[in-house]
C-alpha positions in Angstrom: -86.7 -176.6 -94.4 -86.6 -180.0 -91.9 -88.5 -183.3 -93.3 -91.2 -182.7 -90.9 -92.0 -178.9 -92.5 -91.9 -180.6 -96.1 -94.6 -183.5 -95.1 -96.8 -180.9 -93.3 -96.6 -182.7 -90.1 -95.3 -181.0 -87.2 -94.7 -183.0 -84.3 -96.9 -183.2 -81.3 -99.7 -181.6 -83.4 -102.8 -183.7 -84.3 -103.9 -183.9 -88.3 -106.2 -185.7 -89.9 -106.8 -187.4 -93.4 -107.5 -184.9 -96.1 -110.6 -183.8 -97.4 -110.4 -186.4 -100.4 -111.0 -188.7 -97.6 -114.7 -188.1 -97.7 -114.9 -188.3 -101.4 -113.4 -191.4 -101.2 -116.0 -193.3 -99.0 -119.5 -191.2 -100.9 -117.4 -192.7 -104.2 -117.6 -196.0 -102.2 -121.2 -195.1 -101.2 -122.1 -194.5 -104.8 -120.5 -197.9 -106.3 -122.4 -199.8 -103.5 -125.5 -198.4 -104.7 -125.1 -198.9 -107.9 -124.0 -202.7 -108.0 -124.9 -204.3 -104.9 -128.4 -202.2 -104.2 -129.6 -201.2 -107.4 -128.7 -204.5 -109.1 -131.5 -206.3 -107.3 -133.8 -203.3 -106.2 -134.9 -202.5 -109.8 -136.7 -205.5 -110.6 -138.5 -205.5 -107.6 -140.0 -202.5 -108.5 -141.7 -204.2 -111.2 -142.9 -207.6 -109.9 -144.2 -207.2 -106.2 -147.8 -205.3 -105.5 -147.2 -201.6 -104.3 -147.0 -202.4 -100.2 -144.2 -204.3 -100.8 -142.5 -202.1 -103.1 -142.9 -199.7 -99.8 -141.8 -202.0 -97.4 -138.4 -202.6 -99.5 -138.1 -199.2 -100.5 -138.1 -197.8 -97.1 -135.4 -199.5 -95.2 -133.3 -199.1 -98.5 -133.8 -195.4 -98.4 -133.0 -195.3 -94.5 -129.8 -197.4 -94.6 -128.1 -195.3 -97.8 -129.1 -191.9 -95.9 -127.9 -193.5 -92.8 -124.5 -194.4 -94.7 -124.3 -190.6 -96.3 -124.6 -188.9 -92.8 -122.4 -191.4 -91.4 -119.3 -190.7 -93.7 -118.7 -186.9 -92.4 -119.3 -187.6 -88.8 -116.5 -190.6 -89.3 -114.0 -188.2 -91.3 -114.4 -185.5 -88.4 -113.5 -188.3 -85.6 -110.3 -188.9 -87.2 -107.1 -187.4 -85.8 -103.5 -188.6 -85.8 -100.6 -187.3 -83.7 -97.0 -188.1 -84.1 -95.3 -187.5 -80.3 -91.9 -187.9 -79.2 -92.0 -191.3 -78.7 -95.3 -192.4 -80.5 -97.8 -192.2 -82.7 -101.2 -191.9 -81.2 -104.6 -192.0 -83.3 -108.4 -192.2 -82.4 -111.5 -192.7 -84.9 -115.2 -193.3 -84.2 -118.8 -192.3 -84.2 -120.8 -193.7 -81.5 -118.1 -196.6 -80.9 -114.8 -194.7 -79.9 -111.4 -196.3 -80.3 -107.9 -194.9 -79.9 -104.8 -196.6 -79.8 -100.8 -195.7 -79.1 -98.2 -197.3 -81.2 -94.6 -196.9 -80.1 -91.6 -196.0 -82.2 -89.2 -198.5 -81.4 -92.0 -201.3 -81.4 -92.3 -200.3 -85.8 -91.2 -202.9 -88.0 -92.3 -201.8 -91.4 -94.4 -199.3 -93.0 -95.7 -200.0 -96.2 -97.5 -197.4 -98.9 -101.2 -198.6 -99.9 -102.9 -197.1 -102.7 -106.0 -198.1 -105.0 -106.9 -196.7 -108.4 -109.4 -194.6 -106.7 -107.2 -192.9 -104.3 -104.6 -192.5 -106.7 -107.3 -190.3 -109.2 -107.9 -188.5 -105.7 -104.1 -188.1 -105.0 -104.6 -189.8 -101.4 -103.4 -193.1 -100.0 -102.9 -195.2 -96.7 -100.0 -196.0 -94.9 -100.2 -199.5 -93.1 -97.9 -199.5 -90.2 -96.4 -202.8 -88.6 -95.3 -204.0 -85.2 -93.5 -206.8 -84.0 -95.9 -208.3 -81.3 -94.9 -209.9 -77.9 -95.1 -213.9 -79.6 -92.3 -212.4 -82.6 -95.0 -212.1 -85.4 -95.4 -208.9 -87.6 -98.9 -207.3 -87.6 -100.7 -204.2 -89.0 -101.1 -202.2 -85.9 -102.2 -199.4 -87.7 -103.7 -197.6 -90.9 -102.8 -193.7 -91.1 -105.6 -193.3 -94.0 -106.4 -190.4 -96.6 -102.6 -189.0 -96.7 -101.6 -187.0 -99.8 -98.2 -186.8 -99.3 -97.7 -190.4 -98.5 -93.7 -191.1 -99.1 -92.9 -187.7 -97.2 -95.1 -188.8 -94.0 -93.5 -192.2 -94.1 -89.9 -191.0 -94.3 -90.9 -188.7 -91.2 -92.4 -191.6 -89.3 -89.0 -193.4 -89.9 -86.7 -190.6 -89.1 -88.6 -191.0 -85.4 -88.1 -194.8 -85.6 -84.4 -194.3 -86.1 -83.8 -192.4 -83.4 -85.2 -194.9 -81.1 -83.9 -197.8 -79.7 -85.5 -201.3 -80.5 -87.3 -202.8 -77.9 -86.1 -206.8 -77.2 -89.1 -209.0 -78.3 -90.3 -211.5 -75.6 -91.0 -215.0 -76.6 -92.3 -217.2 -74.2 -91.6 -220.7 -76.1 -89.5 -222.8 -74.0 -85.8 -223.5 -74.9 -85.0 -226.9 -76.8 -83.3 -229.2 -74.3 -80.0 -230.1 -75.2 -79.1 -233.4 -77.6 -77.0 -234.8 -75.4 -79.7 -234.4 -72.6 -82.6 -236.3 -74.5 -79.8 -238.8 -75.5 -78.8 -239.6 -71.6 -82.8 -240.0 -70.4 -83.1 -242.3 -73.4 -80.1 -244.7 -72.4 -81.5 -244.6 -68.7 -84.9 -245.8 -70.0 -83.4 -248.7 -71.9 -81.4 -249.6 -68.9 -84.4 -249.4 -66.8 -86.3 -251.9 -69.0 -83.6 -254.5 -69.5 -83.3 -254.4 -65.8 -86.8 -255.2 -65.5 -86.3 -258.1 -68.5 -83.4 -259.5 -66.2 -85.4 -259.7 -62.7 -88.2 -261.5 -65.1 -85.8 -263.8 -66.2 -83.9 -264.6 -62.6 -87.3 -265.0 -60.7 -88.6 -268.1 -63.2 
């Protein structure tokens, strides 16, 4: 059995985050509601007049309902695919985002797993690439993955098969030290000549 089969990922086949990824977002929403909303919303219920309570309550419920309905739609919008030469991804409910990450630009893959993700048995692969300026940046995050190490090994195996692309830099090459010295000498000689000419004129 190959490494691809062990990870559950097949080349050129789309895959999605694990179902626990939706649960993770619902837990985040619950924590935000408990600590970010109720901490100030409960005192509001006891003091303002009824009209103010209604004005505050309706937007709060609307935002929480909107977030709860957005989570499954966002989950369904996420897809990843390991092609022969690159990783393709797309996501987004209203604003669609998609991208391509060639294997020969990948420099590093980090495994990220918070405490809640660890309990749910999922995590994130943060894939870094080398840009044209020579800097390393995070290009893609493959989120909600169960077999993190297996998928990381599959991607690294594909990366090793590709010849790295030379990183182009547009910085000006430093001038040779000898050229700098010659310029300084010439400048100094010109200054001495001007001083001599002024002296002779007097």
